[in-house]
Biopython code that builds the backbone (N, CA, C, O; Angstrom):
import numpy as np
from Bio.PDB.StructureBuilder import StructureBuilder

atoms = [
    (1, "GLN", "N", (148.564, -13.129, -168.364)),
    (1, "GLN", "CA", (148.918, -14.211, -169.261)),
    (1, "GLN", "C", (149.404, -13.622, -170.588)),
    (1, "GLN", "O", (148.840, -12.652, -171.095)),
    (2, "TRP", "N", (150.456, -14.223, -171.137)),
    (2, "TRP", "CA", (150.972, -13.721, -172.418)),
    (2, "TRP", "C", (149.946, -13.872, -173.532)),
    (2, "TRP", "O", (149.934, -13.079, -174.473)),
    (3, "GLY", "N", (149.095, -14.870, -173.437)),
    (3, "GLY", "CA", (148.061, -15.055, -174.451)),
    (3, "GLY", "C", (147.016, -13.956, -174.452)),
    (3, "GLY", "O", (146.273, -13.808, -175.422)),
    (4, "ASP", "N", (146.948, -13.177, -173.367)),
    (4, "ASP", "CA", (145.938, -12.127, -173.241)),
    (4, "ASP", "C", (146.454, -10.729, -173.581)),
    (4, "ASP", "O", (145.662, -9.790, -173.670)),
    (5, "VAL", "N", (147.760, -10.573, -173.772)),
    (5, "VAL", "CA", (148.300, -9.230, -174.011)),
    (5, "VAL", "C", (148.253, -8.881, -175.494)),
    (5, "VAL", "O", (148.065, -9.743, -176.353)),
    (6, "ASP", "N", (148.428, -7.608, -175.764)),
    (6, "ASP", "CA", (148.452, -7.114, -177.136)),
    (6, "ASP", "C", (149.505, -7.865, -177.958)),
    (6, "ASP", "O", (150.568, -8.215, -177.445)),
    (7, "GLY", "N", (149.209, -8.102, -179.203)),
    (7, "GLY", "CA", (150.104, -8.825, -180.090)),
    (7, "GLY", "C", (151.487, -8.211, -180.193)),
    (7, "GLY", "O", (152.474, -8.932, -180.332)),
    (8, "ALA", "N", (151.574, -6.872, -180.127)),
    (8, "ALA", "CA", (152.871, -6.211, -180.203)),
    (8, "ALA", "C", (153.755, -6.597, -179.022)),
    (8, "ALA", "O", (154.971, -6.714, -179.169)),
    (9, "LEU", "N", (153.150, -6.793, -177.857)),
    (9, "LEU", "CA", (153.924, -7.222, -176.690)),
    (9, "LEU", "C", (154.406, -8.666, -176.841)),
    (9, "LEU", "O", (155.502, -9.008, -176.397)),
    (10, "ARG", "N", (153.594, -9.499, -177.459)),
    (10, "ARG", "CA", (154.030, -10.884, -177.706)),
    (10, "ARG", "C", (155.189, -10.913, -178.700)),
    (10, "ARG", "O", (156.105, -11.724, -178.565)),
    (11, "VAL", "N", (155.151, -10.034, -179.692)),
    (11, "VAL", "CA", (156.268, -9.937, -180.641)),
    (11, "VAL", "C", (157.520, -9.476, -179.911)),
    (11, "VAL", "O", (158.602, -10.017, -180.141)),
    (12, "TRP", "N", (157.388, -8.477, -179.026)),
    (12, "TRP", "CA", (158.522, -8.004, -178.230)),
    (12, "TRP", "C", (159.100, -9.156, -177.409)),
    (12, "TRP", "O", (160.317, -9.335, -177.359)),
    (13, "ARG", "N", (158.225, -9.938, -176.764)),
    (13, "ARG", "CA", (158.691, -11.086, -175.980)),
    (13, "ARG", "C", (159.436, -12.080, -176.870)),
    (13, "ARG", "O", (160.522, -12.540, -176.519)),
    (14, "ASP", "N", (158.857, -12.404, -178.004)),
    (14, "ASP", "CA", (159.503, -13.349, -178.923)),
    (14, "ASP", "C", (160.874, -12.848, -179.364)),
    (14, "ASP", "O", (161.820, -13.629, -179.467)),
    (15, "ASP", "N", (160.982, -11.542, -179.624)),
    (15, "ASP", "CA", (162.268, -10.964, -180.028)),
    (15, "ASP", "C", (163.295, -11.042, -178.897)),
    (15, "ASP", "O", (164.461, -11.352, -179.137)),
    (16, "ALA", "N", (162.862, -10.761, -177.665)),
    (16, "ALA", "CA", (163.773, -10.833, -176.516)),
    (16, "ALA", "C", (164.245, -12.265, -176.299)),
    (16, "ALA", "O", (165.430, -12.504, -176.065)),
    (17, "VAL", "N", (163.327, -13.206, -176.377)),
    (17, "VAL", "CA", (163.671, -14.620, -176.212)),
    (17, "VAL", "C", (164.628, -15.061, -177.318)),
    (17, "VAL", "O", (165.614, -15.747, -177.048)),
    (18, "ALA", "N", (164.344, -14.675, -178.545)),
    (18, "ALA", "CA", (165.198, -15.060, -179.675)),
    (18, "ALA", "C", (166.602, -14.497, -179.519)),
    (18, "ALA", "O", (167.580, -15.176, -179.832)),
    (19, "ALA", "N", (166.712, -13.266, -179.040)),
    (19, "ALA", "CA", (168.027, -12.653, -178.856)),
    (19, "ALA", "C", (168.851, -13.416, -177.825)),
    (19, "ALA", "O", (170.042, -13.652, -178.031)),
    (20, "VAL", "N", (168.229, -13.799, -176.727)),
    (20, "VAL", "CA", (168.945, -14.545, -175.690)),
    (20, "VAL", "C", (169.246, -15.967, -176.166)),
    (20, "VAL", "O", (170.341, -16.479, -175.936)),
    (21, "ALA", "N", (168.297, -16.594, -176.816)),
    (21, "ALA", "CA", (168.494, -17.965, -177.294)),
    (21, "ALA", "C", (169.594, -18.056, -178.348)),
    (21, "ALA", "O", (170.207, -19.110, -178.517)),
    (22, "ALA", "N", (169.841, -16.970, -179.048)),
    (22, "ALA", "CA", (170.859, -16.964, -180.103)),
    (22, "ALA", "C", (172.282, -16.787, -179.571)),
    (22, "ALA", "O", (173.244, -16.962, -180.318)),
    (23, "LEU", "N", (172.425, -16.444, -178.298)),
    (23, "LEU", "CA", (173.761, -16.261, -177.730)),
    (23, "LEU", "C", (174.503, -17.594, -177.752)),
    (23, "LEU", "O", (173.972, -18.618, -177.322)),
    (24, "GLU", "N", (175.732, -17.569, -178.256)),
    (24, "GLU", "CA", (176.470, -18.816, -178.454)),
    (24, "GLU", "C", (177.563, -19.055, -177.427)),
    (24, "GLU", "O", (178.215, -20.098, -177.449)),
    (25, "ARG", "N", (177.771, -18.106, -176.530)),
    (25, "ARG", "CA", (178.782, -18.307, -175.484)),
    (25, "ARG", "C", (178.280, -17.646, -174.209)),
    (25, "ARG", "O", (177.306, -16.893, -174.232)),
    (26, "ASP", "N", (178.946, -17.928, -173.104)),
    (26, "ASP", "CA", (178.550, -17.324, -171.838)),
    (26, "ASP", "C", (178.505, -15.812, -171.978)),
    (26, "ASP", "O", (179.470, -15.188, -172.421)),
    (27, "THR", "N", (177.378, -15.231, -171.598)),
    (27, "THR", "CA", (177.151, -13.806, -171.789)),
    (27, "THR", "C", (176.379, -13.249, -170.611)),
    (27, "THR", "O", (175.447, -13.890, -170.126)),
    (28, "ALA", "N", (176.745, -12.079, -170.148)),
    (28, "ALA", "CA", (175.977, -11.381, -169.116)),
    (28, "ALA", "C", (175.043, -10.397, -169.822)),
    (28, "ALA", "O", (175.482, -9.595, -170.647)),
    (29, "VAL", "N", (173.774, -10.465, -169.496)),
    (29, "VAL", "CA", (172.768, -9.559, -170.058)),
    (29, "VAL", "C", (172.170, -8.785, -168.892)),
    (29, "VAL", "O", (171.662, -9.380, -167.942)),
    (30, "PHE", "N", (172.228, -7.480, -168.963)),
    (30, "PHE", "CA", (171.686, -6.634, -167.909)),
    (30, "PHE", "C", (170.346, -6.090, -168.391)),
    (30, "PHE", "O", (170.271, -5.393, -169.403)),
    (31, "THR", "N", (169.295, -6.415, -167.655)),
    (31, "THR", "CA", (167.968, -5.974, -168.076)),
    (31, "THR", "C", (167.073, -5.792, -166.862)),
    (31, "THR", "O", (167.557, -5.796, -165.730)),
    (32, "HIS", "N", (165.795, -5.635, -167.079)),
    (32, "HIS", "CA", (164.879, -5.282, -166.010)),
    (32, "HIS", "C", (163.833, -6.375, -165.776)),
    (32, "HIS", "O", (163.752, -7.365, -166.504)),
    (33, "PHE", "N", (163.059, -6.154, -164.752)),
    (33, "PHE", "CA", (162.042, -7.071, -164.227)),
    (33, "PHE", "C", (161.201, -7.749, -165.302)),
    (33, "PHE", "O", (161.150, -8.977, -165.360)),
    (34, "ILE", "N", (160.549, -6.977, -166.144)),
    (34, "ILE", "CA", (159.597, -7.581, -167.078)),
    (34, "ILE", "C", (160.310, -8.347, -168.185)),
    (34, "ILE", "O", (159.808, -9.378, -168.634)),
    (35, "ALA", "N", (161.464, -7.870, -168.634)),
    (35, "ALA", "CA", (162.208, -8.619, -169.651)),
    (35, "ALA", "C", (162.700, -9.945, -169.088)),
    (35, "ALA", "O", (162.649, -10.973, -169.764)),
    (36, "ILE", "N", (163.175, -9.918, -167.853)),
    (36, "ILE", "CA", (163.606, -11.168, -167.213)),
    (36, "ILE", "C", (162.430, -12.131, -167.138)),
    (36, "ILE", "O", (162.573, -13.308, -167.469)),
    (37, "ASN", "N", (161.281, -11.651, -166.711)),
    (37, "ASN", "CA", (160.099, -12.500, -166.608)),
    (37, "ASN", "C", (159.647, -13.016, -167.968)),
    (37, "ASN", "O", (159.232, -14.169, -168.083)),
    (38, "ALA", "N", (159.719, -12.192, -168.984)),
    (38, "ALA", "CA", (159.322, -12.624, -170.326)),
    (38, "ALA", "C", (160.191, -13.785, -170.792)),
    (38, "ALA", "O", (159.689, -14.771, -171.332)),
    (39, "ILE", "N", (161.477, -13.663, -170.583)),
    (39, "ILE", "CA", (162.408, -14.691, -171.039)),
    (39, "ILE", "C", (162.295, -15.943, -170.171)),
    (39, "ILE", "O", (162.278, -17.057, -170.693)),
    (40, "VAL", "N", (162.219, -15.769, -168.859)),
    (40, "VAL", "CA", (162.127, -16.925, -167.956)),
    (40, "VAL", "C", (160.810, -17.668, -168.148)),
    (40, "VAL", "O", (160.784, -18.897, -168.084)),
    (41, "SER", "N", (159.720, -16.947, -168.380)),
    (41, "SER", "CA", (158.442, -17.642, -168.586)),
    (41, "SER", "C", (158.492, -18.533, -169.825)),
    (41, "SER", "O", (157.914, -19.621, -169.836)),
    (42, "ARG", "N", (159.178, -18.074, -170.863)),
    (42, "ARG", "CA", (159.325, -18.898, -172.061)),
    (42, "ARG", "C", (160.214, -20.114, -171.765)),
    (42, "ARG", "O", (159.915, -21.229, -172.191)),
    (43, "ALA", "N", (161.300, -19.886, -171.036)),
    (43, "ALA", "CA", (162.201, -20.990, -170.679)),
    (43, "ALA", "C", (161.479, -22.033, -169.828)),
    (43, "ALA", "O", (161.782, -23.224, -169.902)),
    (44, "MET", "N", (160.520, -21.573, -169.019)),
    (44, "MET", "CA", (159.741, -22.485, -168.171)),
    (44, "MET", "C", (158.530, -23.056, -168.911)),
    (44, "MET", "O", (157.846, -23.949, -168.411)),
    (45, "ASN", "N", (158.278, -22.525, -170.112)),
    (45, "ASN", "CA", (157.133, -22.946, -170.917)),
    (45, "ASN", "C", (155.800, -22.722, -170.196)),
    (45, "ASN", "O", (154.930, -23.593, -170.166)),
    (46, "VAL", "N", (155.673, -21.516, -169.614)),
    (46, "VAL", "CA", (154.428, -21.129, -168.954)),
    (46, "VAL", "C", (153.928, -19.824, -169.575)),
    (46, "VAL", "O", (154.697, -19.091, -170.197)),
    (47, "ASP", "N", (152.649, -19.544, -169.404)),
    (47, "ASP", "CA", (152.026, -18.376, -170.034)),
    (47, "ASP", "C", (151.966, -17.150, -169.122)),
    (47, "ASP", "O", (151.569, -16.075, -169.573)),
    (48, "GLU", "N", (152.350, -17.287, -167.853)),
    (48, "GLU", "CA", (152.265, -16.157, -166.931)),
    (48, "GLU", "C", (153.245, -15.057, -167.333)),
    (48, "GLU", "O", (154.378, -15.334, -167.728)),
    (49, "THR", "N", (152.796, -13.804, -167.227)),
    (49, "THR", "CA", (153.685, -12.682, -167.542)),
    (49, "THR", "C", (154.685, -12.442, -166.420)),
    (49, "THR", "O", (155.793, -11.970, -166.672)),
    (50, "ILE", "N", (154.310, -12.759, -165.192)),
    (50, "ILE", "CA", (155.216, -12.612, -164.055)),
    (50, "ILE", "C", (155.334, -13.968, -163.370)),
    (50, "ILE", "O", (154.380, -14.462, -162.769)),
    (51, "VAL", "N", (156.524, -14.563, -163.473)),
    (51, "VAL", "CA", (156.757, -15.872, -162.864)),
    (51, "VAL", "C", (157.555, -15.762, -161.577)),
    (51, "VAL", "O", (157.560, -16.691, -160.770)),
    (52, "PHE", "N", (158.234, -14.632, -161.373)),
    (52, "PHE", "CA", (158.905, -14.346, -160.106)),
    (52, "PHE", "C", (159.250, -12.872, -160.075)),
    (52, "PHE", "O", (159.127, -12.169, -161.078)),
    (53, "ARG", "N", (159.685, -12.413, -158.910)),
    (53, "ARG", "CA", (160.009, -10.996, -158.718)),
    (53, "ARG", "C", (161.503, -10.849, -158.458)),
    (53, "ARG", "O", (161.934, -10.828, -157.305)),
    (54, "PRO", "N", (162.301, -10.746, -159.532)),
    (54, "PRO", "CA", (163.749, -10.671, -159.345)),
    (54, "PRO", "C", (164.165, -9.426, -158.559)),
    (54, "PRO", "O", (163.719, -8.312, -158.833)),
    (55, "ALA", "N", (165.024, -9.652, -157.587)),
    (55, "ALA", "CA", (165.546, -8.545, -156.780)),
    (55, "ALA", "C", (166.523, -7.723, -157.614)),
    (55, "ALA", "O", (167.055, -8.196, -158.618)),
    (56, "HIS", "N", (166.746, -6.497, -157.185)),
    (56, "HIS", "CA", (167.724, -5.634, -157.850)),
    (56, "HIS", "C", (169.087, -6.312, -157.837)),
    (56, "HIS", "O", (169.526, -6.819, -156.804)),
    (57, "ALA", "N", (169.747, -6.319, -158.977)),
    (57, "ALA", "CA", (171.088, -6.883, -159.144)),
    (57, "ALA", "C", (171.145, -8.391, -158.901)),
    (57, "ALA", "O", (172.226, -8.935, -158.678)),
    (58, "SER", "N", (170.006, -9.070, -158.939)),
    (58, "SER", "CA", (170.019, -10.531, -158.810)),
    (58, "SER", "C", (170.515, -11.142, -160.121)),
    (58, "SER", "O", (170.538, -10.481, -161.159)),
    (59, "VAL", "N", (170.903, -12.385, -160.056)),
    (59, "VAL", "CA", (171.447, -13.068, -161.224)),
    (59, "VAL", "C", (170.587, -14.288, -161.529)),
    (59, "VAL", "O", (170.441, -15.181, -160.693)),
    (60, "THR", "N", (170.029, -14.318, -162.713)),
    (60, "THR", "CA", (169.259, -15.454, -163.202)),
    (60, "THR", "C", (170.099, -16.134, -164.270)),
    (60, "THR", "O", (170.666, -15.474, -165.142)),
    (61, "ILE", "N", (170.176, -17.457, -164.198)),
    (61, "ILE", "CA", (171.039, -18.196, -165.118)),
    (61, "ILE", "C", (170.196, -19.054, -166.046)),
    (61, "ILE", "O", (169.350, -19.833, -165.607)),
    (62, "LEU", "N", (170.447, -18.894, -167.339)),
    (62, "LEU", "CA", (169.762, -19.667, -168.374)),
    (62, "LEU", "C", (170.795, -20.385, -169.222)),
    (62, "LEU", "O", (171.956, -19.980, -169.285)),
    (63, "ASP", "N", (170.368, -21.436, -169.861)),
    (63, "ASP", "CA", (171.209, -22.138, -170.821)),
    (63, "ASP", "C", (170.487, -22.116, -172.155)),
    (63, "ASP", "O", (169.268, -22.272, -172.226)),
    (64, "SER", "N", (171.254, -21.921, -173.198)),
    (64, "SER", "CA", (170.690, -21.974, -174.544)),
    (64, "SER", "C", (171.457, -23.021, -175.332)),
    (64, "SER", "O", (172.630, -22.840, -175.657)),
    (65, "THR", "N", (170.780, -24.113, -175.632)),
    (65, "THR", "CA", (171.380, -25.179, -176.425)),
    (65, "THR", "C", (170.537, -25.352, -177.674)),
    (65, "THR", "O", (169.342, -25.640, -177.595)),
    (66, "HIS", "N", (171.169, -25.175, -178.828)),
    (66, "HIS", "CA", (170.467, -25.290, -180.110)),
    (66, "HIS", "C", (169.258, -24.361, -180.166)),
    (66, "HIS", "O", (168.213, -24.716, -180.711)),
    (67, "GLY", "N", (169.416, -23.150, -179.587)),
    (67, "GLY", "CA", (168.348, -22.157, -179.640)),
    (67, "GLY", "C", (167.197, -22.398, -178.685)),
    (67, "GLY", "O", (166.200, -21.678, -178.737)),
    (68, "LYS", "N", (167.306, -23.393, -177.813)),
    (68, "LYS", "CA", (166.256, -23.699, -176.836)),
    (68, "LYS", "C", (166.715, -23.241, -175.461)),
    (68, "LYS", "O", (167.780, -23.640, -174.990)),
    (69, "LEU", "N", (165.907, -22.398, -174.817)),
    (69, "LEU", "CA", (166.266, -21.882, -173.500)),
    (69, "LEU", "C", (165.847, -22.845, -172.396)),
    (69, "LEU", "O", (164.794, -23.479, -172.455)),
    (70, "ARG", "N", (166.710, -22.930, -171.390)),
    (70, "ARG", "CA", (166.412, -23.737, -170.211)),
    (70, "ARG", "C", (166.819, -22.930, -168.988)),
    (70, "ARG", "O", (167.927, -22.397, -168.929)),
    (71, "LEU", "N", (165.922, -22.842, -168.014)),
    (71, "LEU", "CA", (166.216, -22.127, -166.783)),
    (71, "LEU", "C", (167.111, -22.995, -165.907)),
    (71, "LEU", "O", (166.770, -24.136, -165.597)),
    (72, "ILE", "N", (168.253, -22.450, -165.513)),
    (72, "ILE", "CA", (169.172, -23.141, -164.610)),
    (72, "ILE", "C", (168.909, -22.693, -163.172)),
    (72, "ILE", "O", (168.812, -23.515, -162.261)),
    (73, "GLU", "N", (168.797, -21.375, -162.985)),
    (73, "GLU", "CA", (168.608, -20.837, -161.635)),
    (73, "GLU", "C", (167.955, -19.463, -161.695)),
    (73, "GLU", "O", (168.413, -18.573, -162.411)),
    (74, "ARG", "N", (166.883, -19.307, -160.935)),
    (74, "ARG", "CA", (166.276, -17.982, -160.815)),
    (74, "ARG", "C", (167.094, -17.153, -159.841)),
    (74, "ARG", "O", (167.650, -17.678, -158.876)),
    (75, "GLY", "N", (167.161, -15.866, -160.098)),
    (75, "GLY", "CA", (167.849, -14.958, -159.195)),
    (75, "GLY", "C", (167.076, -14.787, -157.895)),
    (75, "GLY", "O", (165.930, -15.218, -157.769)),
    (76, "ALA", "N", (167.731, -14.149, -156.934)),
    (76, "ALA", "CA", (167.064, -13.870, -155.653)),
    (76, "ALA", "C", (165.813, -13.043, -155.911)),
    (76, "ALA", "O", (165.778, -12.210, -156.818)),
    (77, "GLU", "N", (164.792, -13.283, -155.106)),
    (77, "GLU", "CA", (163.551, -12.533, -155.271)),
    (77, "GLU", "C", (163.477, -11.395, -154.268)),
    (77, "GLU", "O", (163.962, -11.502, -153.142)),
    (78, "MET", "N", (162.858, -10.304, -154.700)),
    (78, "MET", "CA", (162.677, -9.173, -153.801)),
    (78, "MET", "C", (161.598, -9.522, -152.779)),
    (78, "MET", "O", (160.678, -10.294, -153.048)),
    (79, "ARG", "N", (161.742, -8.939, -151.629)),
    (79, "ARG", "CA", (160.726, -9.090, -150.583)),
    (79, "ARG", "C", (159.620, -8.075, -150.856)),
    (79, "ARG", "O", (159.846, -7.074, -151.536)),
    (80, "LEU", "N", (158.457, -8.325, -150.341)),
    (80, "LEU", "CA", (157.333, -7.423, -150.551)),
    (80, "LEU", "C", (157.691, -5.998, -150.149)),
    (80, "LEU", "O", (157.273, -5.048, -150.811)),
    (81, "ALA", "N", (158.462, -5.834, -149.071)),
    (81, "ALA", "CA", (158.849, -4.498, -148.624)),
    (81, "ALA", "C", (159.749, -3.787, -149.625)),
    (81, "ALA", "O", (159.869, -2.562, -149.593)),
    (82, "ASP", "N", (160.388, -4.556, -150.521)),
    (82, "ASP", "CA", (161.268, -3.965, -151.530)),
    (82, "ASP", "C", (160.491, -3.353, -152.694)),
    (82, "ASP", "O", (161.040, -2.537, -153.435)),
    (83, "VAL", "N", (159.232, -3.730, -152.867)),
    (83, "VAL", "CA", (158.430, -3.277, -153.993)),
    (83, "VAL", "C", (157.937, -1.871, -153.698)),
    (83, "VAL", "O", (157.329, -1.613, -152.659)),
    (84, "ARG", "N", (158.209, -0.971, -154.626)),
    (84, "ARG", "CA", (157.800, 0.432, -154.432)),
    (84, "ARG", "C", (157.031, 0.913, -155.616)),
    (84, "ARG", "O", (156.601, 2.066, -155.645)),
]
sb = StructureBuilder()
sb.init_structure("model")
sb.init_model(0)
sb.init_chain("A")
sb.init_seg("    ")
for serial, (resi, resn, name, xyz) in enumerate(atoms, 1):
    if name == "N":
        sb.init_residue(resn, " ", resi, " ")
    sb.init_atom(name, np.array(xyz, "f"), 0.0, 1.0, " ", f" {name:<3s}", serial, name[0])
structure = sb.get_structure()
């Protein structure tokens, strides 16, 4: 849960969310598993640190209107056998 992690990690999450929410036009952002989860969990308004397991090169789509993130589509999820 994000409420249980170190404060520095919550600040990192807030900064990542703010950076994505501030984008004013269609933008591709290439990042990794935990950053995707941090941003998507905020867009979903949930406290879980891991809300899904994005597959390699999957595409997650978010909308930012007036600085508020909304999840449009989660990317494909990796299968358990893909986790190493």
